[in-house]
Each structure stands twice: as structure tokens, then as C-alpha cells.
C-alpha positions in Angstrom: 26.1 4.6 -33.6 24.6 2.4 -36.2 24.7 3.8 -39.7 21.6 4.7 -41.4 20.3 2.6 -44.4 21.1 5.4 -46.7 24.6 6.1 -45.7 25.2 2.1 -45.8 23.9 2.0 -49.4 25.7 5.1 -50.6 29.2 3.7 -49.0 28.4 0.3 -50.7 27.6 1.6 -54.0 30.6 4.1 -54.3 33.0 1.3 -52.9 31.7 -0.9 -55.8 31.9 1.7 -58.5 35.5 2.6 -57.1 36.7 -0.9 -57.5 35.1 -1.2 -60.9 36.9 1.9 -62.1 40.2 0.9 -60.5 40.2 -2.5 -62.2 39.3 -1.0 -65.6 42.0 1.3 -65.2 44.4 -1.6 -64.3 43.3 -3.7 -67.1 43.8 -0.7 -69.6 47.1 0.0 -68.3 48.2 -3.7 -68.6 46.9 -4.0 -72.4 48.6 -0.7 -73.4 52.0 -2.4 -74.5 50.0 -4.9 -76.6 48.1 -2.3 -78.2 51.1 0.0 -79.0 53.0 -3.0 -80.5 50.1 -3.8 -82.6 49.9 -0.3 -83.8 53.4 -0.4 -84.8 53.4 -3.5 -86.8 50.1 -2.4 -88.6 51.7 0.8 -89.8 55.1 -0.9 -90.8 53.3 -3.3 -93.0 51.2 -0.5 -94.4 54.1 1.7 -95.0 56.1 -1.2 -96.6 53.3 -2.1 -99.0 53.2 1.7 -100.2 56.8 1.7 -100.9 56.6 -1.5 -102.8 53.6 -0.2 -105.1 55.5 3.0 -105.4 58.5 1.1 -106.9 56.4 -1.3 -109.0 54.8 1.8 -110.6 58.0 3.5 -111.4 59.3 0.0 -112.9 62.5 0.1 -110.6 64.2 -2.9 -110.4 66.0 -3.9 -107.3 67.9 -6.8 -105.8 66.6 -8.7 -103.0 69.2 -7.2 -100.7 68.5 -3.9 -101.8 64.8 -4.1 -101.6 65.2 -5.6 -98.0 67.2 -2.6 -96.9 64.9 -0.2 -98.3 62.1 -1.8 -96.6 64.0 -1.8 -93.4 64.4 2.0 -93.6 60.4 2.2 -93.2 60.1 -0.1 -89.9 59.0 2.1 -87.0 61.1 2.1 -83.9 60.0 3.2 -80.6 62.4 3.7 -77.9 61.8 2.0 -74.5 61.8 5.5 -72.8 59.1 6.8 -75.3 57.1 3.7 -74.4 57.2 4.5 -70.6 56.4 8.0 -71.1 53.5 7.5 -73.3 52.4 4.8 -70.6 52.9 7.5 -68.0 50.8 10.0 -69.6 48.2 7.5 -70.6 47.9 6.4 -66.7 47.4 10.3 -65.7 44.8 10.6 -68.4 43.2 7.4 -67.1 43.5 8.4 -63.6 41.8 11.8 -64.2 39.0 10.3 -66.2 38.5 7.6 -63.3 38.4 10.3 -60.7 35.9 12.5 -62.6 33.9 9.4 -63.3 33.7 8.5 -59.8 33.0 11.9 -58.6 30.2 12.4 -60.9 28.8 8.9 -60.1 28.9 9.6 -56.3 27.1 12.8 -56.8 24.3 11.2 -58.8 24.1 8.2 -56.4 23.8 10.6 -53.6 21.2 12.6 -55.3 19.2 9.4 -56.0 19.4 7.9 -52.6 18.4 11.4 -51.2 15.4 11.3 -53.4 14.4 7.5 -53.3 16.1 5.8 -50.4 16.0 8.6 -47.4 12.2 9.1 -47.6 11.7 5.3 -47.1 14.2 5.3 -44.3 12.5 8.1 -42.7 9.1 6.2 -43.1 10.6 3.3 -41.5 12.0 5.1 -38.4 8.7 6.3 -37.7 7.2 2.9 -38.3 9.7 1.6 -35.6 8.7 4.1 -33.3 5.0 3.4 -33.5 5.9 -0.5 -33.1 7.5 0.5 -29.7 4.3 2.7 -28.6 5.7 6.2 -29.6 2.2 7.1 -31.2 3.5 11.0 -31.2 6.1 10.2 -34.0 5.5 11.5 -37.5 6.9 11.0 -41.1 8.4 14.1 -42.9 9.6 12.4 -46.0 9.6 14.0 -49.4 9.9 12.1 -52.7 8.2 10.1 -55.5 4.2 10.0 -55.4 4.3 6.7 -53.8 6.6 7.5 -51.0 4.3 10.6 -50.1 1.5 8.4 -50.1 3.1 5.9 -47.7 4.0 8.8 -45.6 0.6 10.2 -45.5 -0.8 6.8 -44.5 1.9 6.0 -41.8 1.1 9.5 -40.2 -2.8 8.8 -40.5 -2.1 5.5 -38.7 -0.1 7.2 -36.0 -2.8 10.0 -35.4 -5.3 7.0 -35.3 -3.3 5.0 -32.8 -2.7 8.0 -30.6 -6.3 8.9 -30.3 -7.0 5.3 -29.8 -4.2 5.6 -27.0 -5.8 8.5 -25.2 -9.3 7.1 -25.5 -7.9 4.0 -23.6 -6.1 5.6 -21.1 -9.1 7.9 -20.2 -11.2 4.7 -20.0 -8.4 3.1 -17.9 -8.4 6.1 -15.7 -11.9 6.1 -15.1 -12.1 2.4 -14.6 -9.4 2.8 -12.2 -11.0 5.6 -10.3 -14.3 3.7 -10.1 -12.7 0.7 -8.8 -10.7 2.5 -6.2 -13.7 4.6 -5.1 -16.6 2.3 -5.4 -16.6 1.7 -1.5 -16.8 -2.2 -2.0 -14.0 -4.6 -2.0 -13.1 -5.8 -5.6 -11.0 -9.0 -6.3 -10.2 -10.3 -9.7 -8.5 -13.4 -10.1 -7.2 -15.3 -13.4 -7.6 -18.5 -14.4 -4.3 -19.8 -12.7 -5.9 -18.6 -9.4 -3.8 -15.5 -9.0 -4.8 -12.1 -8.1 -4.8 -9.7 -11.0 -6.7 -6.6 -9.8 -7.5 -5.6 -6.1 -8.7 -2.2 -5.0 -7.6 -0.2 -1.9 -10.8 -0.9 0.0 -10.1 -4.7 -0.2 -6.6 -4.0 0.9 -7.5 -1.6 3.8 -10.2 -4.0 5.1 -8.0 -7.1 5.0 -4.9 -5.3 6.2 -2.9 -6.2 3.3 -0.1 -4.2 1.0 -0.6 -4.0 -3.0 3.0 -6.1 -3.1 1.7 -8.9 -0.7 -1.3 -9.7 -3.0 -0.4 -9.0 -6.8 0.3 -12.1 -8.8 -0.2 -14.3 -5.6 -2.3 -17.2 -5.5 -5.7 -16.4 -3.4 -4.9 -19.6 -1.4 -1.7 -18.2 -0.1 -3.3 -14.9 1.2 -4.9 -16.8 4.4 -8.1 -15.1 3.3 -11.2 -16.2 5.7 -12.2 -19.7 5.1 -15.8 -18.5 4.0 -14.5 -16.3 1.3 -12.0 -19.1 -0.2 -15.1 -21.3 -0.4 -17.0 -18.6 -2.2 -14.3 -18.3 -4.8 -13.7 -22.0 -5.1 -17.6 -22.4 -5.8 -17.5 -19.6 -8.4 -14.3 -21.4 -10.2 -16.1 -24.9 -10.0 -19.5 -23.6 -11.3 -18.4 -20.8 -13.7 -21.7 -19.2 -12.8 -22.5 -16.2 -10.9 -23.1 -16.8 -7.2 -24.6 -14.5 -4.6 -24.2 -15.0 -0.9 -23.9 -13.2 2.4 -20.9 -14.1 4.3 -20.0 -14.1 7.8 -16.2 -13.6 8.3 -13.9 -12.7 11.1 -11.5 -9.9 9.9 -9.1 -8.5 12.4 -10.8 -10.0 15.6 -13.9 -8.6 14.3 -17.3 -10.4 13.1 -17.9 -8.9 9.8 -20.9 -9.6 7.2 -20.1 -9.3 3.4 -22.8 -9.4 0.4 -20.5 -11.2 -1.9 -21.3 -11.4 -5.5 -18.9 -13.5 -8.0 -19.2 -14.2 -11.5 -16.6 -15.7 -14.4 -14.9 -13.2 -16.6 -15.3 -14.2 -20.2 -13.1 -12.4 -22.8 -13.5 -12.4 -26.6 -14.6 -15.6 -28.5 -15.6 -17.2 -25.1 -12.5 -17.6 -23.6 -12.7 -17.8 -19.8 -10.3 -15.5 -18.0 -10.8 -16.2 -14.5 -13.6 -14.7 -11.8 -14.3 -11.5 -10.2 -15.5 -11.0 -6.7 -17.2 -7.7 -5.4 -18.1 -7.5 -1.6 -20.1 -5.0 -0.2 -20.0 -4.6 3.7 -23.5 -5.0 5.3 -21.9 -5.3 9.0 -23.7 -2.3 10.0 -27.1 -3.2 8.4 -26.7 -6.7 10.1 -25.8 -5.1 13.4 -28.5 -2.7 13.3 -31.1 -5.2 12.5 -29.7 -7.7 15.4 -29.6 -4.6 17.8 -33.2 -3.8 16.7 -34.5 -7.5 17.5 -31.9 -7.8 20.7 -32.3 -4.4 22.3 -35.7 -4.8 23.8 -34.7 -8.4 25.2 -31.1 -7.1 26.3 -32.4 -4.0 28.0 -35.3 -5.8 29.8 -32.9 -8.5 31.0 -30.4 -6.0 32.3 -33.2 -3.8 34.0 -35.1 -6.7 35.3 -32.7 -7.6 38.1 -32.4 -4.3 39.5 -36.1 -3.2 39.1 -37.3 -6.5 40.5 -35.2 -5.9 43.5 -36.0 -2.4 44.2 -39.7 -3.5 43.8 -39.7 -6.5 45.9 -37.8 -4.6 48.9 -39.9 -1.6 48.5 -43.1 -3.8 48.8 -41.5 -5.8 51.8 -41.0 -2.4 53.5 -44.4 -1.3 52.7 -46.0 -4.6 54.3 -44.3 -3.7 57.6 -40.8 -4.3 57.4 -40.0 -0.7 58.0 -40.8 -1.2 61.6 -37.6 -3.2 62.1 -34.9 -0.6 61.8 -32.2 -2.9 61.0 -34.0 -4.8 58.3 -35.3 -1.6 56.8 -31.9 0.0 56.9 -30.6 -3.1 55.0 -33.3 -3.3 52.5 -32.8 0.7 51.8 -29.3 0.0 51.4 -30.1 -2.9 48.7 -32.6 -0.3 46.9 -29.7 2.2 46.8 -27.2 -0.3 45.2 -29.8 -1.3 42.7 -30.7 2.3 42.1 -26.9 3.0 41.3 -26.7 0.1 38.8 -29.8 1.1 37.1 -28.5 4.7 36.8 -25.0 3.5 35.6 -27.0 1.5 32.9 -28.9 4.4 31.6 -25.7 6.5 31.6 -24.0 3.8 29.5 -26.9 3.7 27.3 -27.0 7.2 26.7 -23.3 7.7 26.3 -23.3 4.8 23.7 -26.3 6.4 21.8 -24.5 9.8 21.8 -21.1 8.1 20.4 -22.9 6.5 17.9 -24.7 9.4 16.5 -23.8 10.8 13.0 -21.3 13.7 13.2 -19.6 12.6 16.6 -16.3 13.8 16.8 -13.6 14.0 19.6 -11.2 16.9 20.3 -8.0 15.9 18.7 -4.9 17.7 20.1 -1.3 16.7 21.0 -1.8 14.3 24.0 0.9 12.5 26.2 0.0 9.0 26.6 1.8 9.0 29.8 -0.1 11.5 31.5 -3.4 9.9 30.4 -2.5 6.6 31.8 -1.3 7.8 34.8 -4.5 9.7 35.3 -6.4 6.5 34.5 -4.5 4.5 37.0 -5.1 7.1 39.9 -8.9 6.5 39.0 -8.7 2.7 39.4 -6.3 2.5 42.2 -9.0 2.2 44.8 -10.4 -0.8 43.0 -6.9 -2.0 42.6 -6.1 -1.9 46.5 -9.3 -3.6 47.4 -7.9 -6.8 45.4 -4.5 -6.3 46.8 -3.2 -6.1 43.3 -0.4 -3.7 41.9 0.6 -2.2 38.5 3.7 -3.2 36.5 4.4 0.1 34.2 6.7 0.4 31.3 7.1 3.7 30.1 10.5 3.6 28.1 10.1 6.8 26.1 7.6 9.9 25.8 4.8 9.0 23.1 2.7 12.0 22.0 -0.5 11.0 20.2 -3.2 12.7 18.5 -6.2 12.6 20.7 -8.8 13.8 23.2 -7.4 13.5 26.7 -10.7 13.1 28.4 -12.0 10.6 26.0 -8.7 8.7 26.0 -8.9 8.6 30.1 -12.4 7.2 29.6 -11.0 4.4 27.4 -8.1 3.4 29.5 -10.1 3.5 32.8 -12.5 1.4 31.4 -10.0 -1.1 30.0 -7.9 -1.1 33.6 -11.2 -1.7 35.3 -11.9 -4.6 33.5 -8.5 -6.1 33.8 -9.0 -5.7 37.5 -12.6 -7.2 37.6 -11.5 -10.4 35.6 -8.2 -11.0 37.6 -7.8 -12.7 40.8 -6.6 -11.0 43.9 -2.9 -10.4 44.6 -1.8 -10.5 40.7 -0.4 -7.7 38.5 -1.9 -5.5 35.8 1.1 -4.7 33.1 0.7 -1.3 31.3 3.3 -0.8 28.4 3.6 2.4 26.2 5.9 2.4 23.0 6.1 3.4 19.5 5.4 1.5 16.4 5.5 2.6 12.7 3.2 5.7 12.8 1.3 4.6 16.0 1.6 5.0 19.8 1.1 1.9 21.3 -0.8 0.9 24.8 -0.6 -2.6 26.0 -2.9 -3.5 29.2 -2.2 -7.0 30.2 -3.8 -9.0 33.1 -3.5 -12.5 34.6 -7.0 -13.1 34.7 -9.5 -15.8 33.2 -8.7 -15.1 29.6 -11.1 -15.4 26.8 -11.9 -18.1 24.3 -10.7 -17.4 20.9 -14.2 -17.8 19.5 -15.3 -15.1 21.7 -12.8 -12.6 21.1 -14.7 -11.1 18.0 -17.6 -10.6 20.2 -16.3 -9.0 23.2 -16.9 -5.6 21.7 -20.9 -6.2 21.3 -23.1 -4.2 23.3 -24.4 -6.3 26.4 -21.9 -9.2 25.6 -20.2 -10.8 28.7 -17.5 -13.5 28.7 -18.9 -14.3 32.3 -22.4 -13.0 32.7 -22.6 -13.9 36.2 -19.3 -12.5 37.5 -19.9 -9.2 35.3 -23.3 -8.5 36.7 -22.1 -9.3 40.3 -19.2 -7.2 39.8 -21.5 -4.2 38.6 -20.7 -4.2 35.0 -23.5 -3.0 32.4 -21.9 -4.8 29.4 -21.5 -1.6 27.4 -18.0 -0.5 28.5 -16.1 -2.3 25.6 -18.4 -1.3 23.1 -18.0 2.4 24.2 -14.3 2.1 23.9 -14.2 0.6 20.4 -16.5 3.5 19.2 -14.0 6.2 20.9 -11.0 4.4 19.7 -12.4 4.4 16.0 -13.4 8.1 16.6 -9.5 8.8 17.0 -8.9 6.9 13.7 -7.1 4.2 16.0 -7.3 0.4 16.2 -7.9 -2.0 19.2 -6.6 -5.6 19.2 -7.2 -8.5 21.5 -4.7 -11.3 22.5 -5.9 -13.8 25.0 -5.2 -17.2 26.4 -7.4 -19.0 28.7 -6.0 -19.3 32.2 -3.4 -16.9 31.7 -4.9 -13.5 30.8 -5.8 -11.0 28.4 -3.7 -8.4 26.5 -5.8 -5.2 25.2 -3.7 -3.3 22.6 -4.5 0.1 21.6 -3.0 1.8 18.6 -3.3 5.6 18.1 -1.9 8.0 15.4 1.3 9.6 16.7 1.6 13.3 16.7 3.7 14.6 14.0 5.4 18.1 14.3 
């Protein structure tokens, strides 16, 4: 573990003082012999001088040899053992004094560090915690007034940063909630063309996952061409832009009211663009339905009404007298009235399904049983064209659905497959599981559908081959009813088709989870 500043400083200072005291003791020990010899010489000279002074005062006459012998008796002589003993005692005294000094200096140093260094260290640790984003950290240092003032300033800064962080988190949460629940698709792209923000409405509508779009270039996402051109226009002009876009999304024509604007940061720095799209498909469809409904209904009703009116007038004009002709005309009138009844029933059914609050009775339902029932209901029409079913039910698939409405869906789809297929061909029906979906595929070997027409096949009264559909008795409302019923089951319907080879209708319904 990394040592704290106070411990490091204390250890360094104590080591330095110890080294200084040790060197001082060593130097004193080495200088002791010189000091001892100097002391002996000084005392010897002083003693001899005093002796000579006494002789002179007493007028004692001595020969040179006698004087030298007398002075020699006053020389201080120290034995080597005595000197060593003195050195040892001196060393012990010095060691004792040095240890006491070392301990006293260490205690004083520790107290000073605790008073001056550790408070600063505590404030420093608090500042480091704030630097890494821990705004809950607080300093509890005590010491001189300057340190107390610094501690209080750090704590005030921490509280302010914590309050700012809470405010920012609340604002971010509000912004995130607003973005995720605004009901419109939102896409923000940075100045490099990479996706920086996207909401779940956009992901769901364009069938993306967050990981597939985050930090990716918008040009690599395979967005509809109209949307890419719209984003390019905002990038190039750097001005707000509004436009209604018609796009094909998941094999369906949708209409988006798109608004794009540049995002400008502080000091006028250009950060990218933001695009908000509001789905106006339903409004456009309702407006189109309002315009086309009378024309379509009158067009569909005109043929049976004209036939009924014409043949009834012919009968009234005298044709009833010819029994054979009268029966023929009555048969035609009966067929046209049945067709008129079917059209009115489909219109009423579609109107009922489209009403607000329409729901289906969701219960665990076996797809196999539903498909078997639908196949039985269409078997007569299949036999008339000398066709056959190719069934692939590999496993039991239980979904959440309304059995009666599901039979209505699959009967309609199988009937369409038979109607648009030539004689002596095969209708393939497959059931399997995929992720959280139960999947049903109905594949025919018919005329196929142009790619440009696939998004429109679910529109009411739309026919790929109008003449053939009308001659076969279709009303043009079947697939529109199917689409609404599938959506009522929280499911999906997909179309794959190749002209001249056939069409595959794929229905995905939520699996039942026990």
C-alpha cells in the first residue's frame, strides 16, 4: 500500500536526524584521543611552571639535571587501559544522549507533522476524491486557522458539486424520460455523421437494436433513402428544415413529418443535427380514405348493381316469359347480390376492427389446430383447382391468440394463395418457432407481386390484378382485415414475393409463456 505523505515525511526526517546524530557521535569519538592528549600536555606544562615558580621564590639553586628530574616527576602519565576505559564511558554517555535526543526529536517531529502535515494530507485526499467524481467526500482536518479555512472551502466546494450533480442527474433523467416517451422518433447525429442519441420509438419503428446504431454512421444504417437525403440537406444547409417524407418501412408505406435542425453549442460551436419525426401515416391514410372511399365503394358497387338493375329490367321488359332466359338472368342476379352482400359484410367487419377499443380474446392457442381448421374451410376451393397442400408442422407451437380471429386470418390468406395460383400447384404451410414468436408461412406458386407493390397490398380495395380479383369474387378488403387482426394480436405480417415464382406470407405471433 502506498505510504501516506505524513508517514513518508516522518520517516525521512527521523532517518536524517538519526544519520546526523550518528555522524556527530562518531566524530566526537574519533576526536576524543586528541582532546585527551592536549589536556595532558596543557596540565603538565602548567604544573611544571608552578613548580619552577616555587623554586625561584624559595631561591633554591638546582643543577640542570636535578631540575629536569624534578620536572619529570610532575608529568601526567595516563595508561592505555585508562584511556580505553574513558573512551568506553564517553561512548556510552554519548550514545545515551544521542538516543534521548533522537527520541525527543522524533516525538516533537511526529507532533508537528500531526498538527501541520496530516490536515493538509486529509484535505488533499478529499480533493482527489472530488477530482474522480466522488462528491460525497468531506474533509475533517484540524490544525492551524489556514488549514481550517482550506478544509471549509473544500467542503463547501464538495457540497456545491454534489448539489450540481444531483441537479444535472435530475435534468438528465427528465430529458431521458421526455425523449423516450415523446411518441415521435428522435435521432441526433454528431458533426462526424455518427449517431449520438436515439430513442426507443425510433428503434422500434425501424427495427433496430441500440447496439446496432450507437456511434455508427447514419449512412451505414440502411435508412430509407428519403430520410438520408433529408439528413444530408440539414447537414449541407445548416438551417432548420421541415418536410413530409413518404418512406417504405418494414414493407409498409409510412408518412413522417420530419423536422431537422442544427445543434449549436457554446460560443457558436456546431455539434451536429437533430431530427424529430412524427408519424402522420394514419392522418394521411384517413385523408386518402376520405377522398377515395366514395370512389372505391362506388366502383366496387357499380358492377353488381348495374348487373342486377340491367337483368331485372330485361326481365320486366318481357324476358321472364322465356323460362330458360329468366332462370339464367335470376342466377346472375343472385350471384351479384351475394357479391354485394360480401362487400357490405367486409366493409362492416373492417369498420368494426378499426374502431377504437377493438380487442381480441387472447388465450393460449395451438397454431396447428387453427391451421388445420383453416385448411378444411378452403379445401373445396383447393379441390376445384386440383391443387394440394404441403404441410410442415415440425413441433407443437402454442401462441397467445383468439382462435376464431386466427382462423379468419389464415382462411383469408390461404384463399388468396389458391386464388392467385395456377391449377395443379402446391400451397406450402409451415409452422415453427423463432425467438419469442410463433411463425406461420403460407407459400404459393402463383403470379407473384412486384416489389414496388408489396407495401400497398394491405391497403383497402387495392388489387395486384384487379380484373382477376374481381372475377374471382374478391372484395379487395381481405388483406386489410388480416393486417388489422394481426396487429390486434401484437403480431407482425411480412411479405416476400418474386414475380412469376410465387408469394410467401409470414405471420409472427407472440408465443405463450407458462
